[in-house]
Every structure is written in C-alpha cells, then in structure tokens.
N, C-alpha and C positions, 0 to 999 in steps of 0.2 A: 338823665343825675345818677347820680352816685349814691349808692343804697350802703353804707356802711354801717353793718351790724357787727357788734362786737360779740364775739363768744363767751361764756364764761368760763372760767378754769374749771378743768376738769377737778374734781375732788383727789386728794391723796390716796382713799380708800375706796374702791367701787365692785359691786356684784350685780349681775342681772338676775338674780333669783330674787323675787319681790319680797319674799319673806324673812330675807335677810336684812337689817337695823344697817348696812353699808349701802341698800340700796337707793337710786335718785334715778327717777322716773325723768327729770329732766334734763340729765346728763345725755338720755338715748336720743332726743328729740333729732340727732345726726351721729353721723356713722363714725364710733369713736374704734381708734386704731392702737395695737396695744406692741410694741415690741420690747422681746427680752435678749439680752445681749446683743442686742444690732438685728435680729431675725425676727421679722414681722410673724406673730400669731394669729391667727382666725378663729381660735374655737376657746377663748379667754372667758372662763366663767367668773373669777372673781381677779384684783391685782391688789396691790399695794406697793406705790413708789418707797416710800420711808424703809420700811421692811426689808423691800427689793424683792418680793416673790410674787408670781401668780399662781394660779389653780386653773388647770384643765383636765376631761373628761379621762379617764383611764380607760381606752377603747368603748368596746361596748359594755360593760361591766355597770351594771345597779344595784344599789342599797336595796334594805328590805322594805323602803316605802316607795320606790322604783326612780329613785331621784338617780341620775351619774354619780358613780365614785370618782371621785376627784384626788389628782397627784399635786403637788406642790413642787413648782422648777424655780429654784433660786439664779438671781444674777440681778444686773443693772434693767430696770423697768423705765419703759418712756409710755408716756400715754398722750398719746393727739386728737385732732381732730380730721377726719377724712375729707 
C-alpha cells in the first residue's frame, strides 16, 4: 500500500522558542532543514524567508535571562523537511 502523506508547507517565519509568537509546534513534528546562501545551518533559532535572514547563537554567550545571544545572518533562505 502506498501511504502518500502530504506535508504542510513551512511558514514564512518560524522560531524554535515556545515563547515566540512565531513558534509553530506542528512544523516541528518532522525535522526542518535551513539553508542560507546554499549552506545548511544546523543551529538556527529563527528564520524568515521573505526578509532573508536567520538567527543563530553567538557562541556560548547568554543574556541576563539565561537565553543564548543571537546574531542575524542575511542572505537567501530556504526551508525544507529532511
């Protein structure tokens, strides 16, 4: 039997932080991959395809609430299911 399940499209903006308004738990049921300028990044915290940026942790530095400090990288962003 063929089990053809169609995956829902990934949103334009997605965050892994549950406190963010752009967090969507349904999108994380499968592994999501992110490429920036053709290079896959494994530590993406948030992305926006239409604006062309991703946010990744800046080393081991933390803010005053204990969350990682993020830097924004700009370029061509592509999101896909692995």
